[in-house]
C-alpha positions in Angstrom: 8.6 1.9 -29.9 7.6 2.6 -33.3 4.2 2.7 -34.3 3.3 -0.3 -36.7 0.4 -1.2 -38.8 -2.3 -3.8 -38.7 -0.4 -6.0 -40.7 2.6 -5.6 -38.7 0.7 -6.5 -35.8 -2.0 -9.8 -37.7 2.1 -11.0 -38.9 3.5 -10.9 -35.2 0.0 -12.9 -33.7 0.1 -14.8 -36.5 4.0 -15.8 -36.1 2.9 -16.6 -32.3 0.2 -19.0 -33.1 2.1 -21.0 -35.7 -0.2 -20.7 -38.7 2.3 -18.5 -41.5 3.7 -20.5 -44.2 7.5 -20.7 -44.7 8.0 -17.9 -46.4 5.5 -16.1 -44.1 7.5 -17.5 -41.1 11.3 -16.7 -42.4 10.3 -13.1 -42.8 9.0 -12.7 -39.6 12.2 -14.3 -38.2 13.8 -12.0 -40.4 12.6 -9.0 -38.8 12.3 -10.5 -35.5 16.4 -10.4 -36.4 17.1 -6.9 -36.8 14.2 -5.2 -35.0 14.3 -5.5 -31.5 10.6 -3.9 -31.7 8.8 -6.1 -33.6 10.7 -9.3 -32.0 9.0 -7.5 -28.5 5.4 -7.6 -29.6 5.9 -11.4 -30.9 7.2 -12.0 -27.5 3.9 -10.2 -26.6 1.8 -12.5 -28.4 3.3 -15.9 -27.2 2.7 -14.6 -23.8 -0.6 -13.3 -24.1 -1.3 -17.0 -26.4 0.5 -19.1 -23.4 -1.9 -18.9 -21.2 -4.5 -21.1 -23.7 -2.2 -23.6 -23.0 -2.4 -24.0 -19.2 -5.9 -24.3 -19.0 -5.5 -27.0 -22.2 -4.4 -31.1 -20.5 -2.4 -33.7 -23.6 -4.6 -36.0 -24.5 -3.7 -39.5 -25.8 -5.5 -39.8 -29.1 -7.2 -43.9 -29.3 -5.5 -46.7 -30.7 -8.7 -46.5 -33.6 -7.6 -43.1 -34.5 -4.0 -43.7 -35.7 -5.0 -47.3 -37.1 -7.6 -44.8 -39.2 -5.3 -42.7 -40.1 -2.5 -45.7 -41.4 -5.9 -47.3 -43.2 -6.1 -43.6 -45.0 -2.5 -43.3 -46.0 -2.3 -46.5 -47.2 -5.3 -45.9 -49.8 -4.3 -43.4 -50.8 -2.3 -43.4 -54.9 0.6 -41.8 -56.1 -0.9 -38.8 -58.7 -0.2 -39.8 -62.0 2.1 -36.6 -63.3 -0.3 -33.9 -65.5 0.2 -34.0 -69.4 0.0 -31.4 -70.9 -2.5 -32.1 -74.8 -1.0 -31.7 -78.1 -1.2 -28.1 -79.3 -1.5 -26.7 -82.6 1.1 -24.8 -84.0 1.6 -21.1 -82.1 1.8 -18.5 -85.1 5.1 -15.8 -84.2 2.8 -12.9 -83.8 1.2 -15.1 -81.0 4.0 -15.1 -79.0 4.6 -11.6 -78.0 4.8 -10.4 -75.0 0.8 -9.9 -73.7 -0.7 -7.5 -71.2 -1.2 -8.8 -68.2 -3.2 -7.7 -65.3 -1.3 -6.6 -62.1 -2.9 -9.3 -58.7 -0.2 -8.0 -56.8 -2.9 -6.3 -54.9 -5.5 -9.2 -54.6 -2.9 -11.0 -53.4 -1.8 -9.1 -50.6 -5.4 -8.5 -49.4 -6.4 -11.9 -49.7 -3.1 -12.7 -47.4 -4.4 -10.0 -45.1 -7.8 -11.1 -45.0 -6.4 -14.4 -44.3 -4.3 -13.6 -41.5 -7.0 -11.5 -39.8 -9.3 -13.8 -39.9 -6.6 -15.9 -38.0 -6.4 -13.8 -35.9 -9.8 -12.8 -35.3 -10.7 -16.6 -34.7 -8.1 -16.9 -31.5 -9.1 -13.8 -30.6 -12.2 -15.2 -29.9 -11.4 -17.7 -28.9 -9.2 -16.1 -25.7 -12.0 -13.8 -24.5 -14.1 -17.5 -24.1 -11.2 -19.4 -22.7 -10.8 -15.8 -20.4 -14.3 -15.8 -19.7 -14.2 -19.6 -18.7 -10.7 -18.5 -16.5 -12.3 -16.1 -14.6 -15.7 -17.9 -14.0 -13.6 -20.9 -12.9 -11.1 -18.7 -10.1 -14.3 -16.9 -8.7 -16.2 -20.3 -8.2 -14.4 -23.5 -8.0 -10.8 -22.3 -8.3 -9.1 -25.8 -7.2 -9.8 -26.5 -10.5 -6.8 -24.3 -12.3 -3.7 -25.0 -12.5 -1.0 -23.5 -10.2 0.3 -21.3 -11.7 -2.6 -19.0 -12.5 -4.6 -20.0 -9.6 -5.8 -17.1 -7.7 -4.0 -16.0 -4.5 -6.3 -16.7 -1.5 -6.6 -13.0 0.9 -6.6 -12.8 4.4 -8.1 -9.9 5.3 -7.1 -9.0 9.3 -9.6 -7.0 10.8 -9.1 -4.9 13.8 -12.2 -5.1 16.6 -11.3 -2.5 19.0 -13.3 -2.5 23.0 -13.6 0.6 23.6 -11.8 1.3 26.7 -13.7 2.4 29.9 -13.3 5.7 31.1 -10.7 6.9 33.8 -12.5 8.1 36.8 -12.5 11.0 38.0 -9.6 11.8 40.7 -9.4 14.2 43.3 -8.4 17.5 43.0 -6.5 19.5 45.9 -6.3 23.5 45.8 -4.1 25.5 48.2 -4.0 29.6 47.9 -0.5 31.0 48.9 -1.0 34.0 50.6 0.8 36.0 53.9 -1.5 36.0 57.1 -4.5 38.1 56.0 -3.5 39.3 52.9 -4.4 39.2 49.9 -3.6 35.6 47.2 -0.2 35.5 45.9 -0.8 32.1 44.3 -2.8 29.6 43.6 -2.0 26.1 43.7 -3.8 23.5 42.1 -2.9 19.5 42.0 -4.3 16.5 40.6 -4.8 13.4 43.2 -4.2 10.6 40.0 -1.0 12.2 38.3 0.3 14.2 41.1 1.3 17.2 38.6 0.5 20.4 40.2 0.0 24.2 38.3 0.3 27.4 40.2 -1.6 30.3 39.0 0.1 33.4 39.4 -2.4 35.8 40.9 -1.0 38.7 43.0 2.6 38.5 43.2 5.3 40.3 41.3 8.7 39.2 41.6 11.4 42.5 42.0 13.9 42.7 39.3 16.7 40.6 39.4 15.2 37.9 41.5 12.6 35.0 41.3 10.1 33.1 43.4 10.9 29.6 44.7 7.7 27.1 45.6 9.0 24.7 48.6 7.2 21.7 50.5 7.7 21.9 54.0 7.0 18.2 55.9 7.6 17.1 59.4 8.4 13.8 57.5 11.5 15.4 55.3 15.0 16.6 57.5 14.3 19.6 55.1 11.9 21.8 52.7 12.3 20.3 49.4 12.4 22.7 46.1 9.4 22.2 43.4 11.2 24.5 41.1 11.3 28.4 40.3 7.5 30.4 39.3 8.0 31.1 35.8 7.0 34.7 34.8 3.7 33.7 32.9 0.7 33.4 34.3 0.6 29.8 35.0 3.6 27.0 35.9 2.8 23.4 35.6 5.4 20.6 36.5 5.3 17.0 37.6 7.4 16.7 40.8 5.0 15.6 42.9 5.1 12.0 41.5 8.5 11.1 43.7 6.5 11.2 47.2 3.7 10.1 48.6 -0.2 11.1 48.5 0.3 11.9 52.8 3.3 13.9 52.6 2.0 15.4 49.4 -1.9 16.5 51.2 -0.7 17.4 54.6 2.7 19.2 53.6 2.5 23.5 53.9 3.5 24.9 50.6 5.8 27.8 51.1 6.6 30.6 48.2 10.4 32.2 49.1 12.5 35.1 46.8 15.2 33.7 45.5 18.2 34.9 43.7 17.5 35.1 38.9 17.3 31.7 38.6 15.9 30.5 41.9 18.2 29.1 44.7 21.9 27.2 44.0 22.0 24.6 46.2 18.3 23.4 47.2 18.3 25.1 50.0 15.9 28.1 50.6 17.7 31.6 51.4 14.8 33.8 52.8 11.6 33.5 54.9 8.3 31.9 52.9 6.4 35.1 51.8 3.3 33.4 51.1 2.1 30.3 52.5 -0.6 27.9 52.1 -2.1 24.2 52.6 -3.6 21.8 50.0 -7.8 21.5 50.6 -9.9 19.3 48.4 -11.9 20.8 46.0 -13.7 17.9 44.0 -13.7 14.0 45.4 -12.7 11.0 43.5 -15.6 9.5 41.4 -17.3 6.6 43.4 -16.7 3.3 42.7 -19.0 1.5 39.7 -21.6 -0.6 41.5 
């Protein structure tokens, strides 16, 4: 948008207020028809000042007011035509053009002053009205028209209740080793989640071979593979979740040496090299009383 002078802004504001005379209003409308930015500025002023109409209800004048207006009109009389007094003959030299002072600047400044006084007065009224609207909106919003009434805001506050701490579950451990030999693996089982972790201690896999862990129970028709033990120090898996606690706690855990990647058919292909049974190392937490 192009920059406008104070006179342009005042003209747009006073056009929106409806206080221009016929010539000034025609000038403003002509500018609006050829200057879209000026027309937009007038529209913005109309939008700002239109709020005042929403705060003022229509008031029907009392009958006596109209009667007084009609009486005042009937009492007024038409003014007699202005007759200039006869004057003496004017000498020819007096008809020569006289030097006339240029008062255009005075007229322009007077119009500007009148225009800005009108804008300032209405701006003060707008400020006072807005303060009143804000005050009413805070303390008595129901008194405002629906169009400018502030919307009610509902704030939902979520209160989270601290969850009870999870009770400690029992922990079991099995040392997998050869009979009379040093530990090769340590198997740890969590009773609640039934996840297990194998910790490699002293075993070393042969080249091209893999260690595989098995669960052996008299309640199962054959050993069940629990997966290949990885090359890292720890191997964790959740596969015990499919067995009940009685089978898990009383089974024998064995490690066999299989081809790389483990048994291809779910059946051990060598005798166990390390075995062990679970013992409880951490009891479950006692129930609160």
